[in-house]
N, C-alpha and C positions, 0 to 999 in steps of 0.2 A: 605646086609644090607647098610644103609647111617646112619655114624655116623655125629652129628650134636651138635655144642658149647650146643648154645642153651638149656635151659630146657623148655618144653612144658605142657602146661595145658591145659586138657580136662574135662568135663565134665563127664564121668564114667567111669566105669571098663571096659564097652566093646569098648570102645575108644581106651581107654588105652593097652586093649588087641591087637586090632588093629595096633595101632602104635607101641606096641615092635613086632611085625614080620616083622616092613620095617626100623623100621629105631633105631638107639642105641644112643638115650640120655635117661635124667631123664625124666621119664613123670609120672606129678601131674595129682591129680582130682580133681575138685569143690565140687565133691556128688553135684551134680544140684545143687539144688537153697540152699546147706546148708552151702555155699561159705559165705552167705549171716548173718550166727548165730556164723561163726568158727573165732573169733579171733585170733585163733593159729595156725592155716591155713594161716588166709589173712597174720599173721609175718611171716612165713615159706614163703609165698611165693614173699613179698617183699624183703625179703634176700637172697634169689637164685635170685629173679631178678637181684639185683642189683651184685652180685656176679658173674654171667654167663649168663644172661640177659633170657627172659623168651618168649616164642612163645604164642601166647593167643590161640589157635584150636577149638571154638567151634562150634555147630550145626548150620544150617544158616538159623535156625525158631526163630522164635519172642524170644522163651525162651533162646537159646544161644544168643541174641544176649543181651537180660535184663542184665546176666550171664558176660558177655563181658565186657558191659558196669559197671559195678560194679566192675570189675578189671581195667578197666581204672579208673576208680577215687577214686581207693587207692592207685594205685600203680605211681610215675611218667613215662610218655610216651618216656622219652628216652632209659627206661630201658625195653620195651616192646616192640614189632612186635605180627603185627595179620593176619593168616592164616585162608583165608575164602574160605570155600567148595562152588562151582558151588551148585544153588537149582537144584536137580534131584530127580522126581517126584517116588516115591515109598516104599517098607518098607523090616526094615533088615530081615535078614532069620530067625532070634531067633524068630521074634513078629507074631502072629497071625494076627492084621492088621497094619494099616501105622498108624503114629501118627498123632497127632491132625492136620497138616499141609499138610500130606502127602508126606513128604518128608525124603530123608533119610539124614541120619545123618554122621558122621563121620564115623561111625564103617561100616557105607554101604558102604563106597568109597573105591572102587580099588585103589592097592598101586600106580599107575602112577598120579593119580587123588591127591591125598594125595602130595607127594614128589611135583608135580608140583604147589603145593599151599603152602608148605612148601620154594618152592624157589622163590616162587611171595611176600613172607612175608619177603626174605631175610635172609630164614637162614644160620647161616654158615655151608655149608655142607666140609667134609674132601674131600680133592682132588678136590676143583669145588670154580673156581672163584667167587666173587660177583657181583650182577647184579647191576651196575651204570645208572642211568636217568636224564635226567634234569628235573627240578623240574616246577609240574604243580599247579599254586596257585590261589585261591579262586575268585579274580577278573577274570583270564585266566575264569573258570567257569560260572563267571556271563557273558560275554562277547560272550561265547558259546551260551546261553541262559539253561545251565543246574541249574541255579541258582539264584535267583528274579523275573524270569519271569513267566507268566501267567501259561504256558504249561512247566514248568520247568520240575515240577514233571514228568510230561507222558514221558519227554527228559530224562529224570534219568532211568527211568524202560528199556526205552528202549536199553539205553546201555548197565546198567547193564545186561539184559538180553545176547546181542550181545555181552560182553567178559565173558558170564557164570558168573555172580557173583550172590552174594544172594540180593533177590529184597527189604531184610529190612535195607541195607546199609544207614543211613545216608548221608547227602549232606559231611562232616564232614573225615567220615569214606571212601564212594566212594573217597574221594580225595584223603587220604592215599593209595588205593587199586590202583587208578589209575599214582600215583606215584612210584609205584612197579611197574607195568606193562607198562608203556608208558612213551615217551617225548610229550612234544605241539601238534609236526605235527604230530605225530602216531593219536593221537585224535583227532584234527582237520578231519582228511581223515576219522576216523570210520565214525566222524559224520555227512561228507557229504554223506558217504553212507546210513543212515542210512532213 
């Protein structure tokens, strides 16, 4: 079990149960879209984020990104870290059929995938050094054809697939993830390969 300093926010109880088997950290739930109506829960999340930091760890489907963006709009970015699971098709064991988009959620991920997502997010793990990276900025994305160009969207999608990141990421979310994973030179090398 890996001890993590920050609290972790997930969508529901099955995600929470999965994480409890892998990490030692406070784990909070959004109750899915319930977070939109629950002002007390959002106030608690703000307090926790300010006190110890908060890792937002939602599914990689459209609903997960709606919830993530709601939290991002309500809590200052300096208190948040974002963990992203890859797009993996399948269904969780407890479900009879896959979800609407056919992707596994946090609860369906293997422990090593979850830990890697938390590392990429910059989680403060006991006994591990933080990962530092050179900043990639929006102008770099433009210069590399990932933003503002005619085929920028297709290039971003190809890059997201290559890095095993969710396809629903906006350009800004992708920039955040790139800065957790790569430096500018590594990004250029990957784009040359694509």
